[in-house]
C-alpha positions as CSV (number, residue, x, y, z in Angstrom):
1,X,0.2,0.2,0.1
2,X,1.3,3.7,-1.4
3,X,1.4,6.7,1.1
4,X,-0.2,9.6,-0.2
5,X,2.9,11.0,-0.2
6,X,4.3,8.6,-2.3
7,X,1.1,9.3,-5.0
8,X,1.0,12.8,-5.0
9,X,5.0,13.0,-6.1
10,X,4.2,10.5,-8.4
11,X,1.0,12.4,-10.7
12,X,1.7,15.8,-9.6
13,X,3.5,16.4,-12.5
14,X,0.6,16.4,-14.9
15,X,-1.3,18.9,-13.1
16,X,-1.1,22.6,-14.6
17,X,-1.3,24.1,-11.3
18,X,1.7,22.0,-10.5
19,X,3.9,23.4,-13.2
20,X,3.2,27.1,-11.6
21,X,4.2,26.4,-8.2
22,X,7.2,25.0,-9.6
23,X,7.9,27.7,-12.0
24,X,7.1,29.9,-9.4
25,X,9.9,28.2,-7.6
26,X,12.7,28.4,-9.8
27,X,12.5,31.9,-10.0
28,X,12.1,32.2,-6.2
29,X,15.3,29.9,-6.2
30,X,17.3,31.8,-8.4
31,X,16.7,35.3,-6.4
32,X,18.2,33.9,-3.6
33,X,21.2,32.4,-5.5
34,X,21.3,36.0,-7.0
35,X,21.5,37.6,-3.6
36,X,23.8,34.7,-2.5
37,X,26.7,35.4,-4.5
38,X,26.5,39.5,-5.8
39,X,24.6,40.3,-2.2
40,X,22.4,43.3,-2.4
41,X,23.9,44.9,-5.8
42,X,21.2,42.1,-7.4
43,X,18.2,43.1,-5.7
44,X,18.9,46.9,-7.0
45,X,20.2,45.4,-10.9
46,X,18.7,42.3,-11.7
47,X,15.5,39.9,-11.0
48,X,14.6,36.8,-12.3
49,X,11.2,37.6,-13.9
50,X,10.0,33.8,-15.0
51,X,11.3,30.1,-16.6
52,X,9.7,29.4,-20.4
53,X,11.3,25.6,-22.0
54,X,14.4,25.3,-19.0
55,X,15.5,29.2,-20.3
56,X,15.4,30.9,-16.3
57,X,15.1,35.3,-17.9
58,X,16.3,37.9,-16.4
59,X,15.9,41.4,-16.1
60,X,19.3,43.2,-15.9
61,X,19.4,47.3,-14.9
62,X,22.9,47.2,-15.1
63,X,25.0,46.3,-18.3
64,X,28.2,44.8,-15.8
65,X,25.4,43.0,-13.7
66,X,24.6,41.2,-16.5
67,X,28.1,40.4,-17.2
68,X,28.6,39.3,-13.6
69,X,25.4,36.8,-14.3
70,X,27.0,35.6,-17.3
71,X,30.3,34.4,-16.0
72,X,28.4,32.8,-13.2
73,X,25.9,31.4,-15.3
74,X,27.2,27.5,-14.8
75,X,27.1,28.0,-11.1
76,X,23.9,29.6,-11.0
77,X,22.3,27.4,-12.8
78,X,24.0,24.4,-11.0
79,X,22.4,25.9,-7.5
80,X,18.9,26.4,-8.7
81,X,18.6,22.6,-10.0
82,X,20.4,21.0,-7.4
83,X,18.6,23.2,-4.4
84,X,15.2,22.2,-6.6
85,X,16.6,18.6,-6.8
86,X,16.2,18.0,-10.2
87,X,17.4,19.5,-13.8
88,X,15.0,22.1,-13.9
89,X,17.1,25.1,-15.7
90,X,19.5,24.4,-18.7
91,X,20.2,28.1,-19.2
92,X,19.5,31.7,-18.8
93,X,18.7,34.4,-21.0
94,X,18.7,38.4,-20.5
95,X,16.2,40.9,-20.3
96,X,17.0,45.0,-20.6
């Protein structure tokens, strides 16, 4: 006999609402990772906005911050995926 928790884990990916929840979790975690790596500057000049087709969109108000994110893209992606326990993000795209 399987627990309700096990059943939900196996079937939540089929629900559209779960995909929206997961996307919100990715954005929240991405903003946390940016803050950890770049401090208060990240809150002023960069913000994760959404994820679509495994590409995380980040709005950058500073070309310097965008360059720092580009240089650390692989680390950022790895930290997000590790925290969420699956490979959700593959790349970052930049919005200006």
